[in-house]
C-alpha positions as CSV (number, residue, x, y, z in Angstrom):
1,M,25.5,19.3,68.5
2,R,22.9,18.8,65.8
3,R,20.5,17.6,68.7
4,N,21.1,21.1,70.7
5,R,20.3,22.9,67.7
6,R,16.9,20.4,67.1
7,L,16.3,21.4,70.4
8,E,17.1,25.0,70.7
9,R,14.6,25.3,67.3
10,I,11.8,23.0,69.1
11,V,11.8,25.2,72.0
12,Q,11.9,28.7,70.3
13,N,8.9,27.6,68.2
14,N,6.9,26.4,71.1
15,A,8.3,29.0,73.7
16,F,5.0,30.9,74.1
17,I,3.0,27.5,74.5
18,I,6.0,26.3,77.3
19,T,6.3,29.8,79.3
20,G,2.3,30.1,78.9
21,A,1.7,26.9,80.5
22,Y,4.4,27.5,83.4
23,F,2.9,30.6,84.1
24,V,-0.3,28.8,84.6
25,V,0.8,26.6,86.6
26,G,2.4,28.5,89.0
27,F,0.3,31.0,89.8
28,L,-2.6,28.2,90.7
29,W,0.0,26.5,92.7
30,I,0.7,29.7,94.7
31,I,-3.2,30.5,95.2
32,F,-4.2,27.1,96.1
33,S,-1.1,25.9,97.6
34,D,-0.6,28.6,100.6
35,Q,-4.5,28.5,101.2
36,V,-4.6,25.0,101.9
37,V,-1.3,25.9,104.2
38,S,-3.0,28.5,106.0
39,A,-6.1,26.2,106.6
40,W,-3.9,23.2,107.6
41,N,-1.5,24.8,110.5
42,T,-1.3,28.3,111.7
43,D,2.0,26.9,113.6
44,V,4.9,29.3,112.0
45,G,7.4,26.4,112.0
46,T,5.3,23.6,110.4
47,A,4.3,26.7,108.0
48,S,7.9,27.4,107.3
49,M,8.5,23.3,106.4
50,M,4.8,23.2,104.6
51,Q,6.5,26.2,102.2
52,T,9.8,24.4,101.6
53,Y,7.7,21.2,101.0
54,K,5.3,23.1,98.7
55,G,8.1,24.2,97.0
56,W,10.1,21.5,95.8
57,F,6.4,19.7,95.5
58,Y,6.3,22.7,92.9
59,V,9.8,22.7,91.2
60,I,9.7,18.5,90.8
61,G,6.0,18.5,89.4
62,T,6.7,21.8,87.1
63,S,10.4,20.0,86.0
64,L,8.2,16.9,85.3
65,L,5.4,19.1,83.4
66,L,8.2,20.5,81.2
67,Y,10.1,17.2,80.5
68,I,7.0,15.6,78.7
69,T,6.0,18.8,77.3
70,V,9.5,19.1,76.0
71,S,8.7,15.2,75.0
72,K,6.2,15.6,73.1
73,L,7.6,18.2,71.2
74,I,10.2,16.9,70.4
75,K,8.5,13.4,68.9
76,K,6.1,15.5,67.5
77,E,8.7,17.1,65.7
78,R,10.5,14.0,65.0
79,K,7.4,12.5,63.1
80,R,7.3,15.9,60.9
81,E,11.3,15.8,60.3
82,W,10.6,12.5,59.0
83,E,7.3,12.8,57.7
84,K,9.2,15.6,55.6
85,R,11.9,13.2,55.0
86,Q,10.0,10.3,53.5
87,A,8.0,13.0,51.3
88,D,11.0,14.5,50.0
89,L,12.3,11.1,49.2
90,M,8.9,10.4,47.5
91,Y,9.0,13.3,45.6
92,K,13.2,12.8,44.1
93,A,11.8,9.1,43.1
94,V,8.9,10.6,40.8
95,F,10.3,13.6,40.2
96,D,13.5,11.5,38.2
97,N,11.7,8.2,37.2
98,V,8.7,10.1,35.4
99,N,9.1,9.5,31.3
100,D,8.3,12.8,30.9
101,L,10.8,16.0,31.2
102,L,10.2,18.1,34.6
103,F,11.6,21.3,35.5
104,L,11.1,23.4,39.1
105,A,11.7,27.0,38.9
106,P,10.9,29.0,42.1
107,L,7.7,31.4,41.5
108,P,8.8,35.2,40.9
109,K,8.0,37.7,43.4
110,L,4.5,39.5,42.9
111,G,3.7,36.8,40.0
112,G,5.0,38.4,37.0
113,G,8.2,38.4,35.0
114,S,10.5,35.8,33.8
115,F,11.9,32.8,35.8
116,T,14.4,30.1,35.9
117,F,14.7,26.9,36.5
118,N,17.1,25.2,39.3
119,E,16.2,21.6,38.3
120,G,15.4,19.0,35.3
121,N,14.4,15.1,35.9
122,K,16.8,12.4,34.4
123,S,14.2,12.3,31.7
124,A,15.1,15.9,30.5
125,R,18.7,15.6,31.1
126,A,18.8,12.2,29.5
127,M,16.7,13.6,26.2
128,L,18.4,17.2,26.2
129,G,22.1,16.0,27.0
130,Y,23.5,19.3,28.3
131,D,26.1,19.0,30.6
132,D,25.1,19.3,34.5
133,S,26.7,23.1,34.6
134,T,23.5,24.0,32.9
135,W,20.7,22.1,34.9
136,E,22.1,24.9,37.7
137,H,20.4,27.7,36.1
138,F,18.4,28.3,32.8
139,T,15.7,29.5,30.9
140,L,13.0,28.6,28.8
141,A,15.0,30.1,26.0
142,D,17.9,28.5,26.7
143,I,16.2,24.8,25.8
144,T,14.0,26.5,23.0
145,S,14.3,25.8,19.3
146,E,15.5,28.4,17.4
147,P,12.4,29.9,15.3
148,L,10.9,30.0,19.0
149,R,13.3,31.3,21.0
150,E,12.3,35.1,20.3
151,K,8.4,34.1,22.1
152,A,10.1,32.4,25.5
153,M,10.3,35.2,26.9
154,T,6.2,35.9,26.7
155,Q,5.4,32.0,27.7
156,E,7.7,32.6,30.8
157,R,5.0,35.4,31.4
158,L,2.2,34.0,31.0
159,I,3.6,30.6,33.3
160,S,4.1,33.2,35.7
161,Q,1.2,34.5,35.7
162,K,-1.6,31.7,35.6
163,N,-2.4,28.8,37.8
164,Y,-2.3,26.1,35.1
165,Y,-1.0,26.5,31.9
166,T,-0.7,24.5,28.7
167,F,0.8,25.0,25.4
168,D,2.5,23.3,22.5
169,W,6.7,23.9,22.3
170,E,9.8,22.9,20.9
171,F,12.8,21.9,22.6
172,V,16.3,21.4,20.5
173,N,18.9,19.2,22.3
174,K,22.5,19.5,22.7
175,D,22.9,18.1,19.1
176,G,20.8,20.2,17.8
177,T,17.6,17.8,16.8
178,T,14.1,19.9,17.4
179,I,11.3,17.4,19.9
180,P,8.6,18.6,20.1
181,V,6.9,18.6,23.0
182,E,3.3,19.2,25.1
183,I,4.0,21.2,28.0
184,Q,1.9,21.6,31.1
185,T,2.6,24.6,33.7
186,T,1.3,24.8,37.7
187,K,2.3,26.4,40.9
188,A,2.6,24.4,43.5
189,S,3.9,24.2,46.7
190,I,7.4,21.3,47.1
191,L,9.6,21.5,50.0
192,G,8.0,24.5,51.5
193,E,8.3,26.8,49.0
194,E,6.2,28.3,46.0
195,M,7.2,26.7,42.7
196,I,6.3,26.6,39.0
197,L,6.5,22.6,37.9
198,V,6.7,22.4,34.2
199,V,5.6,18.7,32.9
200,A,6.7,18.9,28.6
201,R,6.0,15.7,27.2
202,D,7.8,14.4,23.8
203,V,5.0,14.3,21.2
204,S,7.5,13.2,18.2
205,A,6.0,9.8,18.1
206,Y,2.6,11.3,18.4
207,K,3.4,13.8,15.0
208,Q,5.2,10.9,13.2
209,A,2.0,9.0,13.9
210,V,-0.7,12.1,12.5
211,E,2.0,12.2,9.6
212,D,1.6,8.5,9.0
213,I,-1.9,8.3,9.0
214,H,-1.9,11.4,6.7
215,Q,0.5,9.7,4.3
216,L,-1.6,6.8,4.3
217,S,-4.8,8.3,4.3
218,Y,-3.6,10.6,1.0
219,Y,-0.2,9.1,-0.7
220,D,0.3,5.8,-1.9
221,R,2.9,4.0,0.1
222,I,5.0,2.6,-3.1
223,T,5.3,5.1,-5.8
224,H,4.6,8.1,-2.9
225,L,2.3,9.7,-5.8
226,P,-1.0,11.1,-4.1
227,N,-3.9,8.2,-3.5
228,Y,-7.4,7.6,-4.6
229,N,-8.8,10.1,-2.3
230,S,-6.3,12.5,-2.5
231,F,-6.8,12.6,-6.3
232,L,-10.7,13.2,-5.9
233,R,-9.9,15.9,-3.5
234,R,-7.9,17.7,-5.9
235,L,-10.0,16.9,-9.4
236,Q,-13.1,18.3,-6.9
237,Q,-10.6,21.4,-6.3
238,V,-10.5,22.3,-10.0
239,E,-12.5,26.1,-10.8
240,P,-15.8,24.6,-12.0
241,K,-15.8,26.9,-15.0
242,Q,-12.6,24.6,-16.3
243,N,-12.1,22.1,-18.6
244,R,-11.1,18.7,-17.0
245,L,-9.6,15.5,-18.8
246,V,-9.0,12.4,-16.4
247,L,-7.5,9.5,-17.9
248,A,-7.5,5.8,-16.1
249,L,-4.7,3.9,-17.2
250,N,-4.2,0.5,-16.5
251,I,-0.6,-1.7,-17.3
252,N,-2.0,-5.1,-19.2
253,R,-0.8,-8.1,-17.7
254,F,0.6,-6.7,-14.7
255,R,-0.6,-9.7,-12.6
256,R,2.1,-12.1,-14.3
257,I,5.0,-9.7,-13.2
258,N,3.6,-10.5,-9.7
259,E,3.1,-13.6,-10.3
260,T,6.1,-15.0,-12.1
261,L,8.9,-12.4,-10.5
262,G,7.6,-11.7,-7.4
263,A,5.6,-9.0,-5.6
264,E,8.8,-7.2,-4.7
265,I,9.9,-6.9,-8.4
266,G,6.1,-5.7,-9.1
267,D,6.3,-2.9,-7.0
268,K,9.6,-1.9,-8.6
269,V,8.1,-2.0,-11.5
270,L,5.3,0.5,-10.2
271,A,7.5,2.5,-8.9
272,I,9.8,3.1,-12.4
273,I,6.6,3.9,-14.3
274,A,5.4,6.1,-11.2
275,R,8.9,8.2,-11.3
276,R,8.2,8.3,-15.6
277,L,4.9,9.8,-15.1
278,K,6.2,12.1,-13.0
279,E,9.2,13.0,-15.4
280,A,6.5,13.5,-18.5
281,T,4.2,15.4,-16.9
282,G,6.3,17.4,-14.9
283,S,4.6,17.3,-11.1
284,D,2.8,14.9,-9.1
285,E,0.0,17.0,-8.7
286,N,-2.3,15.6,-11.1
287,L,-1.6,12.4,-10.8
288,A,-2.4,9.3,-8.3
289,R,-1.9,5.7,-8.2
290,K,-5.8,4.1,-7.8
291,T,-5.3,0.8,-7.5
292,N,-2.6,-1.8,-7.9
293,D,-1.8,-1.3,-11.6
294,E,-3.9,1.3,-12.2
295,F,-2.8,5.1,-12.5
296,L,-4.9,8.5,-12.7
297,L,-3.7,11.2,-14.4
298,M,-5.8,14.9,-14.9
299,S,-5.7,17.6,-17.6
300,R,-7.6,21.0,-17.4
301,S,-8.1,21.0,-21.4
302,S,-10.3,18.4,-23.3
303,G,-11.0,17.3,-26.7
304,Q,-9.8,14.3,-29.5
305,K,-6.9,16.3,-30.2
306,E,-5.5,16.6,-26.3
307,V,-6.3,13.0,-25.8
308,E,-4.5,12.0,-28.5
309,E,-1.5,14.2,-27.5
310,L,-1.7,12.6,-23.8
311,I,-1.5,9.0,-25.2
312,E,1.5,10.0,-27.4
313,K,3.1,11.1,-24.2
314,L,2.7,8.2,-22.4
315,E,3.5,6.0,-25.3
316,R,6.8,7.7,-24.7
317,V,7.0,6.8,-21.3
318,F,6.4,3.1,-22.0
319,N,8.4,2.8,-24.6
320,P,11.8,1.7,-22.9
321,P,11.7,-1.3,-21.4
322,I,12.2,-1.4,-17.4
323,R,15.5,-3.5,-16.2
324,I,15.4,-5.1,-13.1
325,G,18.3,-6.8,-12.3
326,Q,19.0,-9.3,-14.9
327,E,14.8,-8.6,-16.0
328,E,13.6,-6.7,-18.9
329,L,10.1,-5.7,-19.1
330,I,8.4,-4.5,-21.9
331,L,5.1,-2.8,-20.5
332,T,2.0,-2.0,-22.3
333,F,-1.1,0.1,-21.4
334,T,-5.4,0.3,-22.0
335,V,-6.3,3.6,-21.1
336,G,-10.2,4.7,-20.4
337,V,-11.0,8.8,-20.9
338,A,-13.6,10.9,-19.5
339,C,-14.1,14.7,-20.6
340,D,-15.8,17.6,-18.6
341,E,-16.0,20.2,-20.7
342,D,-18.8,22.4,-18.5
343,G,-16.9,21.5,-15.6
344,K,-20.4,20.6,-13.9
345,K,-19.3,16.7,-13.2
346,E,-18.8,15.7,-9.6
347,A,-14.9,14.1,-9.2
348,K,-16.4,10.9,-8.9
349,D,-18.6,10.5,-11.7
350,L,-16.0,12.0,-13.5
351,V,-13.1,8.6,-12.4
352,Q,-16.5,6.2,-13.0
353,Q,-17.0,7.3,-16.5
354,T,-13.0,6.8,-17.1
355,D,-13.5,2.8,-15.8
356,I,-16.3,2.5,-18.1
357,A,-14.2,4.1,-21.2
358,F,-11.5,1.7,-20.0
359,S,-13.5,-1.2,-19.7
360,H,-15.3,-0.6,-23.1
361,A,-11.4,-0.4,-24.8
362,K,-10.4,-3.5,-23.0
363,R,-13.5,-5.3,-24.9
364,K,-12.5,-3.7,-28.1
365,G,-8.7,-4.6,-27.6
366,W,-8.0,-0.8,-28.3
367,Q,-5.2,1.2,-26.5
368,Y,-7.7,3.8,-25.1
369,S,-11.4,4.7,-25.3
370,I,-13.6,8.2,-24.6
371,Y,-16.5,7.7,-22.4
372,R,-19.4,8.5,-24.4
373,T,-22.9,8.3,-23.2
374,G,-24.7,5.0,-23.6
375,M,-21.7,2.9,-22.8
376,E,-23.0,2.1,-19.4
377,K,-25.5,0.1,-21.3
378,E,-22.9,-1.9,-23.1
379,A,-20.9,-2.6,-20.3
380,R,-24.6,-4.0,-18.7
381,S,-24.8,-5.8,-21.6
382,T,-21.8,-7.5,-21.1
383,Y,-21.8,-7.9,-17.9
384,I,-24.7,-10.0,-18.2
385,L,-23.2,-11.7,-21.6
386,E,-20.1,-12.7,-19.1
387,N,-22.3,-14.4,-17.0
388,D,-23.9,-16.2,-18.9
389,L,-20.3,-17.2,-20.4
390,Y,-20.1,-19.1,-17.1
391,H,-22.8,-21.1,-17.6
392,S,-22.3,-21.8,-21.6
393,L,-21.1,-25.2,-20.8
394,S,-23.2,-26.6,-18.6
395,R,-25.6,-25.3,-20.8
396,Q,-24.0,-26.6,-24.0
397,E,-23.8,-23.8,-25.9
398,M,-20.5,-24.3,-26.9
399,F,-19.2,-26.6,-29.7
400,L,-16.4,-27.0,-32.0
401,M,-16.0,-26.7,-36.0
402,Y,-13.1,-27.5,-37.8
403,Q,-11.2,-25.9,-40.5
404,P,-8.8,-28.2,-42.9
405,F,-5.0,-27.2,-43.7
406,V,-4.3,-28.3,-47.2
407,Y,-1.4,-29.0,-49.3
408,G,-1.8,-26.3,-52.1
409,G,-0.4,-28.1,-55.1
410,E,-2.7,-30.8,-54.6
411,G,-5.5,-29.8,-52.2
412,K,-5.0,-32.4,-50.1
413,T,-6.1,-32.3,-46.2
414,I,-3.0,-32.6,-44.1
415,G,-5.0,-32.0,-41.2
416,M,-7.3,-28.9,-39.1
417,E,-7.7,-26.1,-36.8
418,A,-10.5,-27.1,-34.7
419,L,-12.6,-23.6,-33.5
420,L,-14.5,-22.8,-30.2
421,R,-18.1,-21.3,-31.4
422,W,-21.0,-20.2,-29.2
423,N,-24.6,-20.7,-29.7
424,H,-26.1,-18.4,-27.2
425,S,-29.8,-19.7,-26.4
426,K,-30.8,-16.0,-26.7
427,K,-28.6,-13.8,-28.7
428,G,-27.3,-16.7,-31.2
429,L,-23.7,-16.9,-32.8
430,I,-21.5,-15.2,-30.4
431,P,-18.1,-14.1,-32.1
432,P,-14.9,-16.0,-30.6
433,S,-13.1,-12.6,-31.1
434,T,-15.7,-11.3,-27.6
435,F,-16.1,-13.9,-25.8
436,I,-12.4,-15.4,-25.7
437,P,-10.9,-12.1,-24.5
438,M,-14.0,-12.0,-21.7
439,A,-13.0,-15.4,-21.0
440,E,-9.5,-14.7,-20.6
441,N,-10.1,-11.0,-18.5
442,N,-12.6,-13.2,-15.7
443,G,-10.5,-16.2,-15.9
444,F,-12.7,-18.9,-17.5
445,I,-10.8,-19.5,-20.2
446,N,-8.8,-22.2,-18.4
447,T,-11.9,-23.9,-17.8
448,L,-12.8,-23.5,-21.4
449,G,-9.9,-24.7,-23.1
450,R,-9.7,-28.0,-20.7
451,W,-13.4,-28.7,-22.3
452,V,-11.9,-27.6,-25.4
453,L,-8.6,-30.4,-25.6
454,Q,-11.3,-32.6,-24.0
455,Q,-13.9,-32.8,-26.7
456,V,-11.1,-32.1,-29.5
457,C,-9.5,-35.2,-28.6
458,K,-12.6,-37.1,-28.0
459,E,-13.8,-36.0,-31.3
460,I,-11.1,-36.1,-33.8
461,G,-8.8,-39.4,-32.6
462,P,-10.5,-41.6,-34.2
463,V,-9.6,-39.5,-37.4
464,L,-6.5,-39.1,-36.6
465,Y,-6.0,-43.0,-35.7
466,K,-7.3,-43.4,-39.2
467,N,-5.0,-40.6,-40.8
468,P,-1.8,-41.3,-38.8
469,T,0.0,-38.2,-40.9
470,W,-2.3,-35.8,-40.3
471,T,-2.4,-32.8,-37.4
472,V,-4.9,-30.9,-35.2
473,A,-4.5,-27.7,-34.0
474,V,-6.0,-26.4,-30.7
475,N,-5.2,-22.4,-30.0
476,I,-4.2,-22.3,-26.1
477,S,-4.0,-19.2,-24.1
478,S,-0.7,-18.2,-22.3
479,Q,-2.9,-18.4,-18.8
480,Q,-3.6,-22.1,-19.6
481,L,0.4,-22.5,-20.5
482,E,1.0,-20.9,-17.0
483,G,-1.3,-23.5,-15.2
484,E,0.5,-25.5,-12.6
485,H,-0.9,-28.8,-13.9
486,F,-1.6,-28.1,-17.2
487,I,1.0,-30.3,-18.3
488,N,-0.2,-33.1,-16.7
489,E,-3.7,-32.8,-17.9
490,L,-3.0,-32.1,-21.7
491,W,-1.2,-35.4,-21.2
492,E,-4.3,-37.5,-19.5
493,V,-6.3,-36.2,-22.2
494,V,-4.2,-37.3,-25.2
495,Q,-3.4,-40.8,-23.5
496,S,-7.0,-41.4,-22.6
497,N,-8.3,-40.8,-26.0
498,G,-6.0,-42.4,-27.8
499,V,-4.2,-39.3,-29.3
500,A,-0.6,-39.1,-30.5
501,P,1.0,-36.4,-29.2
502,Q,2.9,-35.3,-32.4
503,Q,-0.6,-35.0,-34.0
504,L,-1.8,-32.3,-31.7
505,E,-0.7,-29.2,-32.9
506,L,-0.6,-26.2,-29.7
507,E,-1.3,-23.0,-31.5
508,I,0.1,-20.0,-29.6
509,T,0.2,-16.2,-30.3
510,E,3.4,-14.1,-30.4
511,R,1.9,-12.2,-27.0
512,T,2.9,-15.4,-25.3
513,T,6.7,-15.1,-26.4
514,M,6.7,-12.0,-24.9
515,Q,8.0,-13.6,-21.6
516,P,10.8,-15.9,-22.4
517,D,11.6,-16.7,-19.5
518,L,8.9,-18.2,-18.1
519,M,7.4,-19.6,-21.5
520,L,10.4,-21.0,-23.1
521,P,10.4,-23.9,-20.3
522,I,7.3,-24.7,-20.8
523,L,7.4,-25.0,-24.6
524,H,10.3,-27.4,-24.0
525,K,9.1,-29.3,-21.8
526,L,5.6,-29.8,-24.2
527,K,8.0,-30.4,-27.1
528,E,10.1,-33.1,-25.1
529,L,6.9,-35.2,-24.9
530,G,5.9,-35.1,-28.7
531,F,3.7,-32.3,-28.9
532,R,4.0,-29.9,-32.1
533,I,3.9,-25.8,-31.3
534,S,2.5,-23.7,-33.9
535,L,2.9,-19.6,-34.0
536,D,-0.1,-18.2,-34.9
537,D,-0.7,-14.4,-36.8
538,F,3.3,-14.2,-37.4
539,G,4.0,-11.1,-38.7
540,T,1.7,-8.9,-36.2
541,G,2.8,-8.6,-33.2
542,Y,6.1,-8.8,-31.3
543,S,8.6,-11.4,-32.3
544,S,11.0,-11.0,-35.3
545,L,12.9,-13.5,-37.0
546,S,16.1,-13.3,-35.2
547,Q,14.0,-14.8,-32.3
548,L,12.5,-17.4,-33.7
549,K,15.5,-19.6,-33.6
550,E,15.1,-19.4,-30.0
551,L,11.5,-20.8,-30.0
552,P,10.8,-24.7,-30.3
553,V,8.8,-23.8,-33.1
554,D,7.2,-26.4,-35.4
555,T,4.7,-24.1,-37.7
556,L,4.3,-20.6,-38.8
557,K,1.1,-19.4,-39.7
558,I,1.3,-16.0,-41.7
559,D,-1.4,-13.9,-40.9
560,R,-3.9,-13.1,-43.0
561,S,-3.5,-9.3,-43.7
562,F,-0.3,-10.3,-45.1
563,I,-2.4,-12.0,-47.6
564,D,-5.6,-10.5,-48.4
565,D,-3.9,-8.1,-50.9
566,I,-0.7,-10.1,-51.8
567,N,-1.2,-10.0,-55.5
568,D,-1.7,-6.2,-55.7
569,R,1.0,-5.0,-52.8
570,K,4.6,-6.0,-53.5
571,T,5.3,-4.9,-49.8
572,N,3.8,-7.9,-48.8
573,I,5.1,-10.4,-50.9
574,A,8.6,-9.4,-49.9
575,I,7.5,-9.8,-46.3
576,V,5.9,-13.1,-46.9
577,K,9.0,-14.2,-49.1
578,T,11.2,-13.5,-46.1
579,I,9.2,-15.4,-43.8
580,I,8.9,-18.2,-46.0
581,E,13.0,-18.3,-46.3
582,A,13.7,-18.3,-42.7
583,A,11.2,-20.6,-41.8
584,E,12.6,-22.7,-44.5
585,N,15.7,-22.7,-42.5
586,L,14.9,-23.0,-39.4
587,N,13.1,-26.2,-41.0
588,M,10.0,-25.0,-40.0
589,K,6.4,-25.6,-41.7
590,V,4.2,-22.4,-43.2
591,I,0.9,-21.9,-43.4
592,A,-0.4,-18.8,-44.8
593,E,-4.6,-18.9,-44.1
594,G,-7.5,-16.6,-45.0
595,I,-7.0,-18.2,-48.6
596,E,-10.2,-16.8,-50.3
597,K,-9.1,-16.4,-53.9
598,E,-7.0,-18.9,-56.2
599,E,-4.9,-15.8,-56.8
600,Q,-3.8,-15.6,-54.1
601,A,-3.2,-19.4,-53.5
602,R,-0.8,-19.1,-56.8
603,E,1.4,-16.4,-55.5
604,L,2.1,-18.3,-52.4
605,L,2.9,-21.3,-54.0
606,T,5.5,-19.5,-56.7
607,L,7.0,-18.3,-53.1
608,Q,7.3,-21.6,-51.9
609,C,4.7,-21.4,-49.5
610,C,2.2,-24.9,-50.0
611,Y,-0.2,-25.0,-47.1
612,F,-2.7,-23.5,-47.3
613,Q,-6.1,-22.9,-44.7
614,G,-8.9,-21.0,-45.7
615,Y,-12.5,-20.4,-47.1
616,Y,-11.6,-20.9,-50.9
617,Y,-10.4,-24.8,-49.6
618,S,-13.0,-25.1,-47.3
619,I,-15.3,-23.3,-44.6
620,P,-15.3,-24.6,-40.7
621,K,-17.5,-27.2,-40.3
622,K,-19.1,-29.6,-37.6
623,I,-16.8,-32.9,-37.8
624,N,-19.6,-34.8,-39.1
625,E,-20.0,-32.8,-42.1
626,F,-16.8,-33.4,-43.9
627,S,-16.5,-37.0,-45.4
628,W,-13.8,-38.1,-43.5
629,G,-15.6,-37.2,-40.3
630,K,-18.5,-38.9,-41.3
631,E,-16.2,-42.5,-42.0
632,S,-14.7,-42.0,-38.0
633,S,-18.5,-41.5,-36.8
């Protein structure tokens, strides 16, 4: 039945061709065959027989011709149908397996008006997730997000009117999730029918990548604050006539948090600081994270008063300790400030000036510094001096001086402190208050510290050998203590120079004790090896009397600020007395430094402090300038 219908369709489709061919062949046969018969034979009987044969020949010939013609047509149609079937299969395979979302809709009549989709591919079904019934008859509005739904009919009209059309759109899936897409439409003949093919590409990943790039370009990943580039743009956008005040805030010694507690803890600390800064300023609009431990702040005012108010606000931000797990961190900061009172400075210049002011504050040991003209020159001089510091040892510009410790009642020498001095080849003596912080900041302190320990043991070793009860104090930086090989190197130095560990007193500052979890194990190890520990400038830093019992300290050195006016201020006397009594209860020796007058020594003796150091007893000298030094050389 099916074959007959196909044959009927073939015959119908080619009836004109078959009929025309049959007519032409028959017409030609009648004319020419009759002429041939007449020419060959005029006999009536024979002529009749010949007409019969001619008829049979015609019927057989035309039947054969008709068979051949119809067979060729059927074969041609079969081939066409096979090709169409293959094309359909290929179309279906492509349509369903393309990753993009594909939709088909019949072209509306007269090329205008809305249209209805009647098919969506597998990707569309999977992504949008509607029921199967939806895909039999749906419009663009049915799969469009709510904000764009009113514009769907306008887009349908444009799609119908244009042969090619591209636009950005938003679909919504069954769960209500919005999917941004880029749509391209085209008119095409598909399966013999004029259709509209809609190709929608999911651009969610692209939009997210664009957003991520924007975040990376203008926002900090850890603190979520604007970054340096974003801050510069914001700073540049401030009205030119408005005053601008920029602060560069640097967290002091933040590197140690990363080194001792790990970068993950360091990142958490930065995030907490950023949150506190936001709360203090009320917004992150004028905040930014510039580098690892540096933040930028902007204000639309200027002047000393405004700077002081901002610094007070920052102090309130940093005053509460930061608690992360079992860790409690006390942080301090240094600030560089730049003012633009006439609104004419470029944003980059303002930020650069905060860097210069910050460096100036660091060099001076100040909490903050405001930029002023001429600081660049100072910074240049500092850079040159810092470079010279690296060459100071090779140029033999460093040397040691010693200042004795004495037993006050008798004035008897019981030891000495080694003091490092730098005699610059061109600038003369450079004070330790200048080059020691410089060496700590650039990391040269470790090299310098090793040289000092080696030189002290070499110079003073013979003196200590002859005076076994004496000690020599050497200032040790916290950076040296943190060194992986410090203890081993120290032990090798004293052993190679014949110095007993108990005769070497390692003098640390109160700041070193700010990280007890890190420092206490190191200090206890040094004590186990026999070295003595001295706490310098006690009373001016962060340690309290209650914390002393936790520290393996042998000697407390009372800062000279309490000694200078001890004869005139009862408050200082009370403080010194408290320190002495606490040290005595903890079996610690107390040394008062900075003694310059006899009255100071007498007052201290009445308070039961018997160990002194100061100009009243001896100025710092080279070892060969002391009588005991000459005897040992």
